Residue frames relative to the residue before (quaternion, step in Angstrom):
aa qw qx qy qz dx dy dz
M 1.0000 0.0000 0.0000 0.0000 0.00 0.00 0.00
S 0.3119 -0.7702 0.5169 0.2058 3.64 -0.61 1.12
D 0.6069 -0.5385 0.4448 0.3793 3.63 -1.50 0.39
D 0.5682 0.5939 -0.3899 0.4153 3.63 1.11 -0.54
F 0.6557 0.5014 -0.3015 0.4772 3.57 0.99 -0.90
R 0.6728 0.4938 -0.3190 0.4492 3.62 0.83 -0.74
N 0.6024 0.5833 -0.3366 0.4285 3.52 1.18 -0.79
E 0.6059 0.5595 -0.3722 0.4258 3.63 1.13 -0.31
F 0.7028 0.4535 -0.2803 0.4710 3.65 1.14 -0.01
P 0.6131 -0.5822 0.4012 0.3525 3.57 -1.14 0.59
P 0.6968 -0.5151 0.2839 0.4105 3.58 -1.09 0.67
L 0.6927 0.5242 -0.2751 0.4120 3.62 0.93 -0.99
I 0.6278 0.4487 -0.3352 0.5406 3.63 1.19 -0.58
K 0.5744 0.5606 -0.3973 0.4449 3.77 0.94 -0.56
K 0.6631 0.5102 -0.2818 0.4696 3.52 1.00 -0.97
F 0.5827 0.5849 -0.3047 0.4748 3.52 1.11 -0.72
A 0.7156 0.4416 -0.2516 0.4791 3.48 0.76 -1.27
N 0.6436 0.5333 -0.3403 0.4308 3.62 0.91 -0.71
Y 0.6350 0.5221 -0.3309 0.4633 3.60 1.14 -0.91
K 0.6688 0.4726 -0.3185 0.4774 3.65 0.86 -0.93
D 0.6450 0.5550 -0.2981 0.4325 3.68 0.98 -0.63
V 0.7979 0.3703 -0.1025 0.4644 3.33 0.57 -1.47
I 0.7602 0.4115 -0.1571 0.4776 3.46 0.66 -1.32
Q 0.7672 0.3094 -0.1830 0.5312 3.72 0.64 -1.09
G 0.3901 -0.7157 0.5252 0.2446 3.67 0.97 -0.21
C 0.3002 0.7324 -0.5775 0.1998 3.68 0.69 0.64
S 0.5774 -0.5777 0.4445 0.3678 3.59 -1.20 0.50
K 0.6655 -0.5620 0.3703 0.3227 3.49 -1.24 0.54
K 0.5605 0.5856 -0.3087 0.4977 3.42 1.47 -0.78
T 0.7207 0.4741 -0.2790 0.4219 3.58 0.80 -1.03
V 0.6373 0.4863 -0.3278 0.5000 3.58 1.06 -0.84
T 0.6317 0.5132 -0.3736 0.4451 3.68 0.81 -0.70
E 0.6596 0.5093 -0.3205 0.4504 3.71 1.00 -0.79
Y 0.5653 0.5637 -0.3602 0.4826 3.54 1.23 -0.66
L 0.7218 0.4757 -0.2729 0.4223 3.56 0.75 -1.14
F 0.6251 0.5586 -0.3171 0.4434 3.52 1.07 -0.66
D 0.6792 0.4878 -0.2661 0.4795 3.51 1.07 -0.97
L 0.6310 0.5142 -0.3081 0.4925 3.56 1.05 -0.84
R 0.6753 0.4885 -0.3426 0.4336 3.58 0.74 -0.68
T 0.6094 0.5151 -0.3489 0.4914 3.60 1.05 -0.72
F 0.6646 0.4861 -0.3347 0.4582 3.68 0.91 -0.94
C 0.6923 0.4771 -0.3264 0.4318 3.60 0.78 -0.75
R 0.6049 0.5402 -0.3403 0.4760 3.59 1.13 -0.65
F 0.6349 0.5377 -0.3320 0.4444 3.55 1.01 -0.69
L 0.6387 0.5158 -0.3068 0.4815 3.48 1.03 -1.05
V 0.7113 0.4399 -0.3140 0.4494 3.63 0.63 -0.83
A 0.6138 0.5202 -0.3609 0.4717 3.70 1.03 -0.64
M 0.6871 0.4507 -0.3383 0.4586 3.72 0.86 -0.60
R 0.6609 0.4941 -0.3204 0.4652 3.56 0.97 -0.56
D 0.7982 0.3140 -0.1460 0.4929 3.61 0.96 -0.79
G 0.5635 -0.6695 0.3773 0.3031 3.54 1.36 0.58
I 0.4649 0.6638 -0.4774 0.3395 3.58 1.06 0.59
S 0.5717 -0.6232 0.4696 0.2535 3.47 -1.07 1.07
T 0.2645 -0.7893 0.5084 0.2205 3.64 -0.64 0.96
K 0.5887 0.5189 -0.3607 0.5041 3.61 1.49 0.16
S 0.5241 0.6671 -0.3773 0.3714 3.68 1.33 -0.01
E 0.5875 -0.5434 0.4536 0.3922 3.53 -1.24 0.22
E 0.5973 0.5986 -0.3304 0.4193 3.56 1.13 -0.74
F 0.5184 0.6337 -0.4070 0.4051 3.69 1.18 -0.63
N 0.7441 0.4564 -0.1987 0.4456 3.55 0.67 -1.26
K 0.6176 0.5258 -0.2573 0.5253 3.64 1.51 -0.20
I 0.5053 0.6831 -0.4442 0.2842 3.57 1.03 -0.40
D 0.2611 -0.7493 0.5843 0.1702 3.67 -0.81 1.06
I 0.1204 -0.8242 0.5495 0.0650 3.50 -0.83 1.08
K 0.3854 0.8030 -0.3974 0.2207 3.55 1.44 0.04
E 0.6935 0.4740 -0.2404 0.4864 3.56 1.43 -0.56
L 0.4260 0.7106 -0.4655 0.3113 3.54 1.29 0.17
D 0.2491 -0.8078 0.5251 0.0983 3.48 -0.72 1.12
T 0.7840 -0.3317 0.2906 0.4370 3.54 -1.50 -0.04
D 0.6704 0.5396 -0.2811 0.4247 3.51 0.88 -1.06
F 0.6231 0.5471 -0.3436 0.4408 3.48 1.09 -0.80
F 0.7337 0.4033 -0.2673 0.4771 3.56 0.71 -1.01
K 0.5662 0.5478 -0.3946 0.4728 3.80 1.16 -0.36
S 0.7035 0.5029 -0.3033 0.4002 3.65 0.94 -0.56
V 0.5089 0.6587 -0.4129 0.3697 3.52 1.44 -0.24
T 0.1727 -0.8110 0.5518 0.0891 3.46 -0.99 1.02
T 0.7070 -0.4577 0.3182 0.4353 3.62 -1.25 0.18
S 0.5803 0.5588 -0.3388 0.4859 3.55 1.32 -0.69
D 0.6492 0.5224 -0.3373 0.4380 3.55 0.84 -0.74
V 0.6616 0.4968 -0.2848 0.4841 3.59 1.10 -0.67
Y 0.6335 0.4922 -0.3538 0.4808 3.53 1.04 -0.62
D 0.6286 0.5431 -0.3427 0.4387 3.60 0.99 -0.79
F 0.6303 0.5245 -0.3455 0.4563 3.56 1.03 -0.89
L 0.6340 0.5420 -0.3336 0.4393 3.60 0.93 -0.91
A 0.6473 0.5170 -0.3170 0.4618 3.53 1.00 -0.93
F 0.6363 0.5466 -0.3146 0.4443 3.55 0.99 -0.95
I 0.7609 0.3796 -0.2521 0.4619 3.70 0.64 -0.94
G 0.5915 0.5574 -0.3370 0.4753 3.52 1.35 -0.33
G 0.7362 0.3921 -0.1989 0.5145 3.57 0.94 -1.02
E 0.7909 0.3840 -0.1623 0.4479 3.53 0.25 -1.42
R 0.7774 0.3596 -0.1580 0.4913 3.61 0.95 -0.98
E 0.3299 -0.8026 0.4388 0.2335 3.40 1.52 -0.16
N 0.2440 0.7783 -0.5256 0.2419 3.64 1.09 0.71
N 0.4518 -0.7037 0.4963 0.2330 3.55 -0.91 0.96
A 0.7161 -0.3871 0.3007 0.4970 3.66 -1.24 -0.02
R 0.7154 0.4664 -0.3054 0.4212 3.56 0.67 -1.02
A 0.6286 0.5168 -0.3448 0.4678 3.58 0.93 -0.68
R 0.7023 0.4539 -0.3160 0.4482 3.57 0.78 -0.93
A 0.5477 0.5800 -0.3664 0.4791 3.73 1.30 -0.64
R 0.6419 0.5198 -0.3133 0.4687 3.64 0.82 -1.02
K 0.6993 0.4456 -0.2866 0.4799 3.67 0.67 -0.94
L 0.6640 0.4734 -0.3538 0.4581 3.65 0.86 -0.73
S 0.6152 0.5442 -0.3396 0.4584 3.62 1.04 -0.68
A 0.6377 0.5027 -0.3491 0.4676 3.63 0.94 -0.71
I 0.6337 0.5145 -0.3367 0.4694 3.60 1.01 -0.87
K 0.6843 0.4893 -0.2858 0.4590 3.63 0.83 -0.98
Q 0.6682 0.4751 -0.3312 0.4669 3.58 0.86 -0.72
F 0.6098 0.5510 -0.3518 0.4482 3.61 0.97 -0.70
Y 0.7377 0.4135 -0.2790 0.4550 3.57 0.64 -1.15
K 0.5731 0.5497 -0.4027 0.4552 3.68 1.10 -0.61
F 0.6416 0.5079 -0.3362 0.4662 3.64 1.02 -0.68
C 0.7008 0.4920 -0.2622 0.4451 3.56 1.00 -0.65
T 0.7093 0.3998 -0.2512 0.5233 3.48 1.26 -0.72
V 0.7664 0.3606 -0.2345 0.4771 3.73 0.78 -0.85
K 0.7817 0.3797 -0.2076 0.4490 3.54 0.70 -0.86
Q 0.7629 0.3421 -0.1537 0.5266 3.58 1.11 -0.77
M 0.1473 -0.8418 0.4883 0.1766 3.55 1.56 -0.53
L 0.2537 0.7800 -0.5151 0.2488 3.52 0.88 1.17
F 0.7906 0.1465 -0.1051 0.5852 3.49 1.20 -0.81
E 0.4920 -0.6749 0.4348 0.3367 3.64 -1.08 0.28
T 0.7887 0.2195 -0.1053 0.5645 3.61 1.18 -0.51
N 0.3917 -0.7033 0.5680 0.1711 3.32 -1.33 0.73
P 0.3143 -0.8142 0.4192 0.2502 3.70 -0.02 1.03
A 0.7231 0.4613 -0.1829 0.4804 3.53 1.32 -0.53
Q 0.4349 0.7649 -0.4107 0.2389 3.48 1.46 -0.15
N 0.7963 0.2975 -0.1805 0.4947 3.67 0.96 -0.89
I 0.4622 0.6504 -0.4900 0.3512 3.50 1.06 0.50
E 0.4496 -0.7273 0.4612 0.2372 3.53 -0.68 1.21
T 0.4584 -0.6835 0.4838 0.2977 3.50 -1.02 0.70
P 0.5623 -0.6193 0.4056 0.3684 3.56 -0.95 0.76
K 0.4737 -0.6786 0.4944 0.2657 3.56 -1.03 0.89
M 0.1519 -0.8169 0.5520 0.0706 3.48 -0.75 1.00
G 0.4486 -0.6894 0.4662 0.3259 3.68 -0.64 0.82
K 0.4222 -0.6876 0.5256 0.2695 3.64 -1.00 0.88
S 0.0962 -0.7732 0.6268 0.0038 3.46 -0.94 0.94
L 0.4532 -0.6912 0.4951 0.2679 3.55 -0.93 0.78
P 0.4337 -0.7146 0.4283 0.3433 3.69 -0.61 0.75
K 0.4242 -0.6941 0.5174 0.2658 3.60 -0.90 0.91
H 0.0453 0.8098 -0.5788 0.0850 3.43 -1.01 0.84
L 0.4979 -0.6160 0.5047 0.3433 3.71 -1.20 0.45
S 0.4045 -0.6730 0.5525 0.2796 3.33 -1.32 0.52
I 0.6994 -0.4523 0.2919 0.4702 3.57 -1.19 0.19
D 0.6626 0.4979 -0.3373 0.4465 3.63 0.84 -0.83
E 0.6555 0.5171 -0.3273 0.4426 3.57 1.10 -0.72
C 0.6145 0.5142 -0.3802 0.4620 3.55 1.20 -0.71
V 0.6809 0.4997 -0.3324 0.4197 3.54 0.85 -0.85
D 0.5809 0.5487 -0.3378 0.4973 3.71 1.19 -0.43
L 0.6315 0.5232 -0.3247 0.4712 3.59 1.00 -0.77
L 0.6993 0.4528 -0.2923 0.4696 3.49 0.73 -0.95
G 0.6645 0.5478 -0.3176 0.3969 3.45 0.98 -0.73
A 0.6072 0.5884 -0.3229 0.4251 3.48 1.33 -0.59
V 0.6178 0.5098 -0.3354 0.4959 3.42 1.32 -0.28
T 0.7389 0.4518 -0.2413 0.4377 3.54 0.89 -1.03
E 0.6851 0.4434 -0.2761 0.5077 3.55 1.28 -0.50
N 0.5699 0.5356 -0.4300 0.4511 3.75 1.09 0.25
P 0.2783 -0.7827 0.5383 0.1419 3.51 -0.44 1.15
K 0.6929 0.4935 -0.2845 0.4422 3.57 1.04 -0.58
T 0.4812 0.6627 -0.4297 0.3803 3.65 1.35 0.11
R 0.2261 -0.7804 0.5672 0.1346 3.67 -0.47 1.17
T 0.7719 0.3235 -0.2157 0.5030 3.49 0.96 -0.45
R 0.0029 0.8640 -0.4947 0.0938 3.49 1.08 1.06
E 0.7065 0.4815 -0.2352 0.4622 3.46 0.60 -1.23
R 0.6636 0.4791 -0.3078 0.4852 3.63 0.76 -0.91
D 0.6873 0.4882 -0.2905 0.4527 3.69 0.64 -1.12
Y 0.6353 0.5085 -0.3296 0.4787 3.63 0.87 -0.95
C 0.6864 0.4800 -0.2986 0.4575 3.62 0.71 -0.98
I 0.6181 0.5358 -0.3549 0.4526 3.59 0.81 -0.76
L 0.7109 0.4526 -0.2821 0.4586 3.64 0.75 -1.15
T 0.6307 0.5445 -0.3383 0.4375 3.58 0.99 -0.79
I 0.6505 0.4640 -0.3423 0.4944 3.69 0.92 -0.81
F 0.5703 0.5533 -0.3929 0.4629 3.67 0.88 -0.79
L 0.8089 0.4168 -0.1888 0.3691 3.54 0.27 -1.24
N 0.7130 0.4409 -0.2191 0.4993 3.48 1.43 -0.56
C 0.7930 0.3568 -0.1282 0.4769 3.42 0.99 -0.94
G 0.3449 -0.7859 0.4692 0.2081 3.60 1.19 -0.43
V 0.3205 0.7512 -0.5212 0.2476 3.55 1.11 0.55
R 0.5619 -0.5584 0.4881 0.3665 3.51 -1.42 0.39
L 0.6636 -0.4473 0.4371 0.4106 3.58 -1.41 0.29
S 0.7129 0.5076 -0.2312 0.4251 3.57 0.78 -1.19
E 0.6255 0.5189 -0.2984 0.5005 3.53 1.27 -0.68
L 0.6993 0.4931 -0.3147 0.4109 3.52 0.78 -0.92
V 0.6445 0.5059 -0.3372 0.4637 3.63 0.95 -0.80
G 0.7249 0.4463 -0.2913 0.4365 3.65 1.04 -0.75
I 0.4535 0.6831 -0.4748 0.3197 3.66 1.05 0.12
N 0.2263 -0.7420 0.6221 0.1059 3.54 -0.98 1.11
I 0.6593 -0.5186 0.3851 0.3847 3.40 -1.39 0.27
T 0.6479 0.5840 -0.2554 0.4171 3.32 1.26 -0.78
D 0.5896 0.6255 -0.2993 0.4143 3.39 1.47 -0.26
L 0.5830 0.5597 -0.3015 0.5059 3.35 1.56 -0.27
D 0.3252 -0.7200 0.5412 0.2881 3.63 -0.92 0.66
R 0.6993 -0.5302 0.2738 0.3936 3.52 -1.21 0.55
E 0.7461 0.3669 -0.2475 0.4974 3.59 1.04 -0.51
L 0.4319 -0.7293 0.4409 0.2954 3.55 1.31 0.36
R 0.2690 0.7390 -0.5406 0.2987 3.49 0.90 1.16
S 0.7987 0.0441 0.0763 0.5952 3.53 0.97 -0.83
M 0.0707 -0.7714 0.6243 0.1013 3.38 -1.54 0.06
R 0.3894 -0.7101 0.5280 0.2557 3.59 -1.03 0.60
V 0.0892 -0.7687 0.6323 0.0349 3.44 -1.04 0.87
V 0.2841 -0.7199 0.6051 0.1867 3.68 -1.26 0.44
G 0.1948 -0.8312 0.5196 0.0331 3.51 -0.48 1.34
K 0.7885 -0.2683 0.1850 0.5216 3.50 -1.20 -0.47
G 0.8262 0.1973 -0.1465 0.5069 3.56 -1.10 0.68
S 0.5785 -0.6322 0.3538 0.3748 3.62 1.18 0.75
K 0.4201 0.7152 -0.4613 0.3151 3.60 1.14 0.45
E 0.3045 -0.7837 0.5247 0.1332 3.52 -0.64 1.23
R 0.0290 0.7764 -0.6296 -0.0048 3.59 -1.20 0.59
I 0.3696 -0.6983 0.5467 0.2774 3.64 -1.17 0.37
V 0.2174 -0.7312 0.6441 0.0574 3.52 -0.96 1.17
Y 0.2478 -0.7355 0.6100 0.1598 3.70 -0.74 1.01
L 0.3421 -0.7464 0.5570 0.1250 3.56 -1.20 0.87
N 0.2998 -0.7432 0.5798 0.1468 3.53 -0.93 0.89
D 0.7686 -0.4192 0.2587 0.4081 3.57 -1.31 0.19
A 0.6567 0.5110 -0.3234 0.4506 3.51 1.05 -0.66
C 0.6590 0.4752 -0.3251 0.4840 3.51 1.11 -0.74
R 0.6346 0.5365 -0.3452 0.4363 3.57 0.96 -0.72
S 0.6133 0.5349 -0.3217 0.4840 3.52 1.03 -0.87
A 0.7287 0.4008 -0.2727 0.4838 3.74 0.58 -1.03
L 0.6278 0.4712 -0.4129 0.4619 3.76 0.92 -0.30
S 0.6414 0.5541 -0.3215 0.4222 3.55 1.02 -0.87
A 0.6917 0.4252 -0.3057 0.4973 3.60 1.11 -0.54
Y 0.7003 0.4982 -0.2798 0.4279 3.56 1.11 -0.47
I 0.6223 0.6147 -0.3113 0.3714 3.52 0.96 -0.90
P 0.6280 0.5283 -0.3404 0.4590 3.67 0.96 -0.53
V 0.6376 0.5214 -0.2700 0.4987 3.41 1.23 -0.95
R 0.6269 0.5485 -0.3172 0.4533 3.51 1.01 -0.78
M 0.7089 0.4872 -0.2592 0.4392 3.49 0.77 -1.03
A 0.6180 0.5420 -0.2828 0.4943 3.57 1.29 -0.53
L 0.6114 0.5740 -0.3615 0.4074 3.67 1.18 -0.51
P 0.3757 -0.7218 0.5169 0.2658 3.60 -0.85 0.77
A 0.3245 -0.7578 0.5305 0.1976 3.63 -0.54 1.21
K 0.4762 -0.6874 0.4658 0.2893 3.53 -0.90 0.96
E 0.7733 0.2611 -0.1608 0.5550 3.55 0.97 -0.77
K 0.5983 -0.6227 0.4066 0.2984 3.49 -0.99 1.04
G 0.8566 0.1033 -0.0989 0.4957 3.59 -0.60 0.99
E 0.2651 0.7528 -0.5388 0.2698 3.56 1.26 0.56
A 0.2465 -0.8202 0.5157 0.0252 3.37 -0.70 1.31
A 0.4231 0.7417 -0.4428 0.2733 3.62 1.33 -0.28
L 0.4816 -0.6159 0.5456 0.3016 3.52 -1.08 0.89
F 0.8399 0.1842 -0.1088 0.4988 3.57 0.57 -1.01
L 0.1907 -0.8227 0.5348 0.0295 3.51 -0.69 1.16
S 0.3931 -0.6879 0.5246 0.3114 3.68 -1.11 0.52
G 0.7103 -0.4540 0.3095 0.4399 3.53 -1.19 0.02
Q 0.6566 0.4757 -0.3099 0.4965 3.61 1.26 -0.18
G 0.5925 -0.6420 0.3490 0.3392 3.51 1.24 0.25
R 0.5951 0.4997 -0.3959 0.4894 3.57 1.29 0.39
R 0.7342 -0.3718 0.3470 0.4497 3.49 -1.52 0.23
I 0.5063 -0.6357 0.5002 0.2989 3.67 -0.87 1.00
S 0.3626 -0.7301 0.5503 0.1806 3.62 -1.06 0.77
V 0.6117 -0.5326 0.4080 0.4192 3.52 -1.20 0.54
K 0.6860 0.5267 -0.3102 0.3947 3.62 0.90 -0.80
T 0.6048 0.5307 -0.3222 0.4988 3.53 1.16 -0.71
V 0.6382 0.4820 -0.3464 0.4903 3.76 0.93 -0.72
Q 0.6557 0.5008 -0.3300 0.4586 3.57 0.85 -0.87
W 0.6559 0.4553 -0.3343 0.5007 3.66 0.85 -0.78
M 0.6605 0.4937 -0.3556 0.4400 3.69 0.72 -0.72
V 0.6304 0.5105 -0.3340 0.4801 3.71 0.91 -0.75
K 0.6829 0.5004 -0.3077 0.4343 3.52 0.85 -0.87
K 0.6323 0.5354 -0.3333 0.4500 3.56 1.08 -0.82
Y 0.7247 0.4443 -0.2820 0.4448 3.55 0.78 -0.89
L 0.6061 0.5431 -0.3665 0.4511 3.55 1.13 -0.56
G 0.6041 0.5286 -0.3412 0.4892 3.58 1.26 -0.53
E 0.6766 0.4767 -0.2847 0.4836 3.55 0.87 -0.92
A 0.6942 0.4304 -0.3257 0.4761 3.57 1.02 -0.28
G 0.5466 -0.6502 0.3844 0.3616 3.49 1.31 0.09
L 0.5793 0.6184 -0.3311 0.4151 3.55 1.27 0.42
S 0.4018 0.7560 -0.4491 0.2556 3.48 1.30 0.09
Y 0.5738 0.6103 -0.3446 0.4238 3.64 1.19 -0.57
K 0.6226 0.5671 -0.3251 0.4302 3.59 1.17 -0.36
N 0.3309 -0.7913 0.4598 0.2299 3.38 1.21 -0.56
Y 0.2472 0.8030 -0.4876 0.2375 3.38 1.33 0.82
S 0.1881 -0.7870 0.5859 0.0454 3.70 -1.16 0.41
T 0.6894 -0.4597 0.3024 0.4711 3.57 -1.21 0.11
H 0.5960 0.5816 -0.3404 0.4366 3.50 1.11 -0.85
K 0.6536 0.5341 -0.3085 0.4387 3.55 1.03 -0.79
L 0.5602 0.5801 -0.3735 0.4585 3.56 1.22 -0.47
R 0.6592 0.5441 -0.2509 0.4543 3.41 1.15 -0.98
H 0.6088 0.5136 -0.3045 0.5223 3.50 1.22 -0.74
T 0.6537 0.5210 -0.3250 0.4423 3.64 1.03 -0.88
A 0.6476 0.5099 -0.3388 0.4537 3.59 0.86 -0.61
A 0.6849 0.4810 -0.2925 0.4626 3.53 0.91 -0.85
T 0.6394 0.5401 -0.3068 0.4532 3.55 1.04 -0.83
L 0.6680 0.5049 -0.2768 0.4715 3.49 0.86 -1.07
M 0.6704 0.4869 -0.3100 0.4662 3.61 0.86 -0.88
Y 0.6845 0.4957 -0.2954 0.4456 3.63 0.79 -0.81
Q 0.7927 0.3848 -0.1756 0.4390 3.49 0.77 -1.29
S 0.7849 0.3178 -0.1743 0.5025 3.56 1.02 -0.84
G 0.7608 0.4016 -0.2103 0.4645 3.48 1.16 -0.59
D 0.3802 -0.7653 0.4512 0.2573 3.56 1.49 0.21
V 0.2496 0.7632 -0.5492 0.2315 3.59 0.91 0.94
D 0.5229 -0.6199 0.4883 0.3222 3.66 -0.86 0.93
I 0.5656 -0.6164 0.4491 0.3137 3.53 -1.06 0.72
R 0.6975 0.4846 -0.2803 0.4473 3.50 0.99 -0.78
V 0.5815 0.5106 -0.3432 0.5324 3.57 1.32 -0.49
L 0.6132 0.5385 -0.3644 0.4487 3.62 0.82 -0.74
K 0.6453 0.5433 -0.3435 0.4129 3.54 0.88 -1.02
D 0.6895 0.4873 -0.2750 0.4598 3.62 0.98 -0.84
I 0.5833 0.5972 -0.3401 0.4330 3.43 1.20 -0.74
L 0.7555 0.4113 -0.1743 0.4792 3.46 0.86 -1.33
G 0.4266 -0.7238 0.4474 0.3066 3.72 1.23 -0.28
H 0.3286 0.7511 -0.5021 0.2752 3.53 1.11 0.72
E 0.4496 -0.7139 0.4632 0.2715 3.56 -1.00 0.65
Q 0.7963 0.1958 -0.0773 0.5670 3.43 1.07 -0.81
L 0.5665 -0.6562 0.3988 0.2989 3.52 -0.96 0.85
N 0.6137 0.5372 -0.3624 0.4512 3.59 1.07 -0.64
T 0.5585 0.5270 -0.4460 0.4598 3.75 1.02 -0.22
T 0.7500 0.4287 -0.2873 0.4137 3.60 0.74 -0.76
Q 0.5362 0.6525 -0.3845 0.3728 3.51 1.35 -0.22
I 0.4878 0.6544 -0.4443 0.3692 3.51 1.17 0.02
Y 0.6125 0.5691 -0.2942 0.4631 3.48 1.32 -0.33
T 0.6041 0.6064 -0.3501 0.3804 3.54 1.21 -0.45
H 0.4237 0.6861 -0.5216 0.2788 3.61 1.20 -0.10
V 0.5420 -0.6515 0.4642 0.2574 3.45 -1.33 0.77
S 0.4275 -0.7091 0.4994 0.2551 3.65 -0.79 1.07
N 0.6420 -0.5077 0.4282 0.3830 3.52 -1.35 0.39
E 0.5795 0.5687 -0.3541 0.4642 3.62 1.13 -0.76
H 0.6914 0.4875 -0.2795 0.4541 3.59 0.77 -1.06
M 0.6317 0.5015 -0.3389 0.4844 3.65 1.05 -0.72
E 0.6414 0.5258 -0.3168 0.4602 3.59 0.80 -0.92
E 0.6528 0.5266 -0.2988 0.4552 3.54 0.91 -0.92
A 0.6932 0.4735 -0.2833 0.4637 3.51 0.90 -1.03
M 0.6328 0.5219 -0.3428 0.4580 3.60 1.04 -0.60
S 0.6787 0.4712 -0.3372 0.4513 3.66 0.91 -0.65
R 0.6186 0.5595 -0.3437 0.4314 3.57 1.24 -0.35
N 0.5162 0.5991 -0.4701 0.3921 3.71 1.07 -0.10
P 0.5749 -0.6749 0.3749 0.2710 3.38 -0.95 1.30
L 0.6468 0.5195 -0.3172 0.4596 3.55 1.16 -0.41
S 0.5613 0.6822 -0.3915 0.2575 3.56 1.11 -0.34
A 0.5916 0.5748 -0.3534 0.4414 3.52 1.53 -0.08
I 0.5965 0.5842 -0.4028 0.3751 3.51 1.13 -0.33
K 0.3360 -0.7654 0.5384 0.1063 3.50 -0.97 1.21
A 0.5725 -0.5951 0.4683 0.3143 3.37 -1.40 0.49
P 0.6156 -0.5391 0.3693 0.4406 3.74 -1.02 0.52
D 0.6405 -0.4852 0.4176 0.4241 3.61 -1.28 0.36
T 0.3072 -0.7801 0.5068 0.2005 3.48 -0.56 1.05
N 0.5279 0.6220 -0.3992 0.4184 3.70 1.41 -0.09
L 0.5905 0.5286 -0.3927 0.4666 3.64 1.06 -0.22
K 0.5503 -0.6280 0.4800 0.2690 3.44 -1.21 0.84
P 0.3763 -0.7241 0.5248 0.2424 3.64 -0.50 1.20
K 0.4033 -0.6654 0.5628 0.2790 3.49 -1.26 0.72
S 0.4243 -0.7172 0.4790 0.2760 3.50 -0.89 0.85
Y 0.6462 -0.4967 0.4120 0.4074 3.53 -1.34 0.34
D 0.6698 0.5014 -0.3405 0.4289 3.62 0.97 -0.73
D 0.6037 0.5917 -0.3531 0.4010 3.62 1.13 -0.28
E 0.4752 0.6778 -0.4134 0.3793 3.58 1.50 -0.32
P 0.5185 -0.6061 0.4674 0.3813 3.72 -0.98 0.50
G 0.7790 0.3676 -0.2395 0.4480 3.44 -0.98 0.63
N 0.6504 0.5040 -0.2882 0.4898 3.53 1.29 -0.30
T 0.0457 0.7847 -0.6119 0.0884 3.65 -0.65 1.14
């Protein structure tokens, strides 16, 4: 996040961003999302007070950097409700997007009231978060995982076969985030390839243990990696691009999409994050991993975040149905002529 971008904001919001960044250790992505959401909120408030149409080009050019403490102090709960109606109606934000923007407003005013003690009340404090429909995390089946890995090994034109295979193996076995994977350094691996250190959200480190599949993939890739000429002196990245620099997020996303297509899975719209879901789901459902252990493996702060993987699989539901003691009772022989309704006594 550049200083020029932060300079678009009023001093109070910049203080809030610095607090989230430096004190709470939030990721740059999280802080940037807060700023984008608060900019939209501020522009809406200015537009309402100055009679500017929210549908005009002028709306997106509203300068908010001169807004002072008195402006934010004057915001009411009704203003926040009006903003939620605006983004839900005119902007067509779904429940998840509305919840994220409301969270940004709540966090900002909590900072102003509790940390800075500038205001006595938080206008968004008692507003309920929009309810979001629960959806099961999409994931690959075991056969699809095998097909995806096979797409790498069966492609003779792939110059980065060892690297790509290793990346996919770590995704599918360790459940790391995309940002965590590209940030791995060679020095983060222990000598025996038993574990590796990853840096998760908020710069929080954790140890991820490696299974046989990961050790095999790393053993095949590391000699190739060490033979590559790093573009930048002292480049410590485990995964390098074709230009000898740390592989980028976009390159990994493109690579995963390419192999999904070659494996015949492009129609399912899977992504790198779906590979993380796959690892978690397979560990929980097929590996009988305790939910609390899975929480630590994935680097979740709260257990309820991990509980999305406790959904019952179709196989488990099918097995449960087969265990019903009535499941063995067969239907009557269909070769027998059925008695018609008119044959019943009393029916004429």
